[in-house]
LUMVEX-551741 format. One record per residue (C-alpha): residue in one letter; y, z, x. Coordinates in nm, 4 decimals. Layout:
N
NODE   res          y          z          x
NODE     A          Y          Z          X
...
# end
This chain:
103
NODE   res          y          z          x
NODE     M     0.0000     0.0000     0.0000
NODE     A     0.3381    -0.0991     0.1391
NODE     K     0.5877     0.1769     0.2022
NODE     K     0.8887     0.1646    -0.0286
NODE     R     1.2339     0.1635     0.1183
NODE     T     1.4666     0.4442     0.0222
NODE     L     1.7877     0.3483    -0.1525
NODE     N     2.0571     0.2346     0.0855
NODE     K     2.3827     0.4128    -0.0007
NODE     G     2.5784     0.1344     0.1706
NODE     I     2.4563    -0.1204    -0.0833
NODE     E     2.5650     0.0916    -0.3776
NODE     K     2.9021     0.1575    -0.2130
NODE     A     2.9492    -0.2180    -0.1538
NODE     C     2.8650    -0.2828    -0.5182
NODE     I     3.1217    -0.0307    -0.6378
NODE     E     3.3902    -0.1651    -0.4041
NODE     T     3.3200    -0.5276    -0.4952
NODE     C     3.3159    -0.4691    -0.8686
NODE     S     3.5889    -0.2066    -0.9042
NODE     D     3.8684    -0.4544    -0.9694
NODE     K     3.6644    -0.7671    -1.0431
NODE     A     3.4718    -0.7331    -1.3698
NODE     N     3.3103    -1.0750    -1.3203
NODE     M     3.1302    -0.9432    -1.0117
NODE     Y     2.9250    -0.7031    -1.2219
NODE     V     2.7174    -1.0004    -1.3393
NODE     P     2.5671    -1.1059    -1.0033
NODE     W     2.5255    -0.7461    -0.8925
NODE     Y     2.3458    -0.6627    -1.2171
NODE     L     2.1153    -0.9605    -1.1723
NODE     M     2.0430    -0.8742    -0.8086
NODE     A     1.9726    -0.5121    -0.9000
NODE     A     1.7423    -0.6197    -1.1830
NODE     Y     1.5561    -0.8591    -0.9536
NODE     A     1.5160    -0.5900    -0.6881
NODE     Y     1.3834    -0.3442    -0.9456
NODE     Y     1.1746    -0.5577    -1.1804
NODE     V     1.0484    -0.8335    -0.9501
NODE     E     1.0365    -0.6737    -0.6056
NODE     D     0.9776    -0.3147    -0.7225
NODE     D     1.2292    -0.2088    -0.4562
NODE     P     1.5578    -0.1011    -0.6200
NODE     I     1.8921    -0.1406    -0.4469
NODE     L     2.0891     0.0798    -0.6897
NODE     T     2.0281     0.4086    -0.8652
NODE     D     1.9292     0.3960    -1.2308
NODE     N     2.2594     0.5626    -1.3124
NODE     M     2.4578     0.2893    -1.1363
NODE     F     2.2527     0.0160    -1.3060
NODE     D     2.3242     0.1728    -1.6468
NODE     K     2.6962     0.2033    -1.5679
NODE     M     2.7068    -0.1654    -1.4732
NODE     A     2.5406    -0.2590    -1.8027
NODE     Q     2.8003    -0.0578    -1.9928
NODE     R     3.0872    -0.2103    -1.7942
NODE     I     2.9605    -0.5612    -1.8669
NODE     L     2.9293    -0.4762    -2.2370
NODE     T     3.2783    -0.3276    -2.2473
NODE     G     3.4316    -0.6358    -2.0882
NODE     W     3.1917    -0.8900    -2.2421
NODE     D     3.4606    -1.1077    -2.4015
NODE     D     3.6725    -1.1119    -2.0847
NODE     I     3.3952    -1.1751    -1.8341
NODE     D     3.3753    -1.5369    -1.7271
NODE     H     3.0952    -1.5807    -1.4773
NODE     V     2.8623    -1.8784    -1.4430
NODE     H     2.5562    -1.6498    -1.4645
NODE     K     2.6713    -1.4512    -1.7686
NODE     R     2.4549    -1.6823    -1.9795
NODE     Y     2.1467    -1.5166    -1.8297
NODE     L     2.2437    -1.1851    -1.9912
NODE     T     2.2323    -1.0763    -2.3531
NODE     K     2.4039    -0.7851    -2.5178
NODE     D     2.0642    -0.6594    -2.6342
NODE     M     1.9377    -0.6400    -2.2748
NODE     L     2.2530    -0.4656    -2.1608
NODE     E     2.2434    -0.2160    -2.4478
NODE     A     1.8812    -0.1370    -2.3595
NODE     G     1.9716    -0.1069    -1.9901
NODE     T     1.7054    -0.3548    -1.8907
NODE     Y     1.6608    -0.7171    -1.7931
NODE     L     1.3872    -0.9388    -1.9332
NODE     G     1.5271    -1.2831    -1.8680
NODE     E     1.5012    -1.5599    -1.6146
NODE     Y     1.6912    -1.5282    -1.2896
NODE     P     1.9364    -1.7792    -1.1478
NODE     P     1.7884    -1.9460    -0.8385
NODE     Q     2.0574    -1.7899    -0.6149
NODE     V     1.9608    -1.4294    -0.6907
NODE     E     1.6751    -1.3980    -0.4429
NODE     G     1.8821    -1.5313    -0.1517
NODE     A     2.1875    -1.3262    -0.2478
NODE     L     1.9759    -1.0120    -0.2640
NODE     K     1.8287    -1.0833     0.0790
NODE     S     2.1791    -1.1337     0.2163
NODE     V     2.2975    -0.8021     0.0686
NODE     R     1.9992    -0.6206     0.2165
NODE     D     2.0530    -0.7839     0.5576
NODE     T     2.4247    -0.7016     0.5540
NODE     Y     2.3839    -0.3369     0.4564
NODE     R     2.0747    -0.2410     0.6552
NODE     D     2.0431     0.1273     0.7360
# end
């Protein structure tokens, strides 16, 4: 059995800093976090942070204009989960984030 990585605080901090004044950036970060959790079984964010991102996206839903917003639904966000398809860029973006914020 492969050893799981512990959460990297630098990744969560980068997420917060990137998204704090750019609501559109919650979309790719949410998708990357979902991919890390549901596909790779190796989360990059705490559950609490993931839930906060879902709420922030819901709150700003009408104002968010991101090319990957179409992958999300309000039902998924309200449930705090992700059951959809992933944009092809997510895997590479996630790898880049992990490489950039290595412990």
